[in-house]
N, C-alpha and C positions, 0 to 999 in steps of 0.2 A: 478806713476802707481804701484799698489800693485802687488806682485808676485802672481801667480796662483798655486793652488795645485789641481791636478786632483786625484780624488778617482775613480779608475777603478774597476768595480764590475759586478757581475751578481746576480740578485735577488734570484736565486736558488742555489747559490754557498755556500756550507756548511762551507768553511773556512771564507767566508764573514760573515756568521751568527756567527761563533765563535769569529770573530774579532769585532763584532758590539759594545759590551760595551766599549771596549778600543777606538774604532773609535769615538764613540759619545763623549767621554771625550776629545779626541784629537781635534776633530772638534770644540767643544765649546771653548777650550783654544786658538785655532788658529784664530778664526773669526776676532779678531781685527787686525791681522797681514797679512793675505793672503785672496784672493778670492778663495773659495772652489767650484770646479766644479765636479759634478757627471758625470761619463761616463760609458756607458754600453759596456762591452767587449764581451758579447754573448758567452755562453758556448756551447750550443747545438742547432742545427737548428730544424725546425719543423719536427716532426716525430709522426706518429700514431701507431708505432709498440711497443709492450711491450718490455721492456728491457730484454736482455738475463739474465738468472739466475746468470751467472758469474759476470755481471756488477752490478746486485742488491746486490750480496754478497760483492763485492768490495766497493760499496758505503756505505753499512751498517758498514763495517770495518772502513771506513773513519770517519763515524759518531762516532763510539766508540773511535777512536783515538783522535778526537777533544774533545770529552767529558772527556776523561781521562786526556788530557794535559791541557785543559782550564776550565773544569768544566761546559761546555756548555750543556744545556738541549736539548734532542731530544726525540721525540715521535715515537718509532719504530712501533707503530700500523700502520703507513703509509704503510709499506710494506705488511701488510695483508689486509688492507681496500681499498687500491687504486690500480690502474693499472699503475705502474710506467713506464714512457716513457722518453727517453733521448731527452727532448724537452724543452729548456728554452726560446726560442724566443718569445712564446706567453706572458710570464711574462715580458720579456723585452719591448715588445710593450705596455703592460699595463702601464709600468712605463713611457714610452714616452707620452702616452695619459694623464696620471696624471700630468706629468711635465707641460703641457700646462695650467693646472689649478693651478699651484703652489703647487702641492701635491705629488711630486716625492718621498720625504722621507717618507711620510705617506703611500704611496703605497708599497714602499720597505719594510717597517716594517710590513705592513699587510700581504704581501706575505710570508715573513719569518716566522711570527707567525703562519699563516695558515699551512704552509708546515711542519715546524719543531716542533711545539707545538700541533697543532690541527689535524694533520694527514690528511690534505686536499691537493688536487693535483693542484698546480698552472700551470700545463701544460694544464689544462682544462679551456676552456673559461667560463663555468658555475661558476667555483670557482673564477675566476678573476672578473667576473661581480658582484658576491656577495661582493667581497672585495671593488670594486669600489663604490658600493652603500654605504657600511659601512663607507668609508672615505668621503662621501658627494658628489660623482659625480652622474650625471644623468645617469641612466642605459642605456637608449636608445641612448643617445649621445655617451656613452662609447662603446657600441657594434658597432655603426656605424663607429667610429674612429679606433677601434682596428683592424677592418677588411679592412680598406681602404689602397690603394696602397701608399698613401703619408706617412703614418706612417711606413709601411714596408720599404720604401725607406730611410726614416730617420734613421731607425735602422741599415740598411746595411751601410749607410754612417758613422754612429757613430762608429760602430764596426771597420770599416776600419781605421778611425782616431785614435781610442784608441789603436789599434794593431800596429800602426806606432810609438807609444810612446815606450820608453825603459821600458817595463813592463816584469814581470816574473810571469805570471798567475794572478789569482784573489784571494784576493784583491791586488791591487798595488797602490802605491802613487808615483806621479811624480810632482816635483816642476819645474815650468817654471818661469825663471827670466831673463830678458834681452835676450830673445831668446835662453837661455841655458836651457837644459832639464836634470834634476837630478832625478835619481831613489832614493827614500827615503826608507831605510830599515824599515820593519814593525816588531815591537815587539808586539806579540799578547796579552801580559799580561801587558805591561808597556807603557803607552802613552807618558811618559816623554822623552823617548829616541828619538822617532821620532820628538817630539816637539823641543827638544834642537838642533837636527840636522837641522831642517827646519829653526829655528831662526838664526842659524850660517850661513845660506846660503842666507838670505835675508837682 
């Protein structure tokens, strides 16, 4: 049986967006060696309240920090054009719906691009519906499922499971081999370091 590598993330996590190019390369190289499992950690519960100014300023500083360190592109128009809310669970539920149709990674990429490049708000169902249709999901089915209790329960269960793993925020990598759980250090710029560490443990 192959070892399993959990990639624990949130679709609206800015560090996950910064890590994306390195992760895509690492994932491609690891596919022959491990089973890769995406897991939602869930950053922020449902909320309809606009973020306090202090939090908006903090997150913009985080975006600038990631951009300076990694060269990641961000569209700061988001903070002028949208009503930012500390609410990532809707985007997480959208991923769970997409996963059932084999489109989890497509939905993740669509959410990240909409949020960080196109200044759209993935906390809004309207935005998520637009993205669902773009990646080929039926809009009516998507709306029905994203609002159903079953998907909400699935998200809560997944968050609990992922937070039971030895993680340090998002993104995190956890290698499972013979019931042994190993936290894999993430290098945001160099996929080879994680690759070599993982291979040494399987």
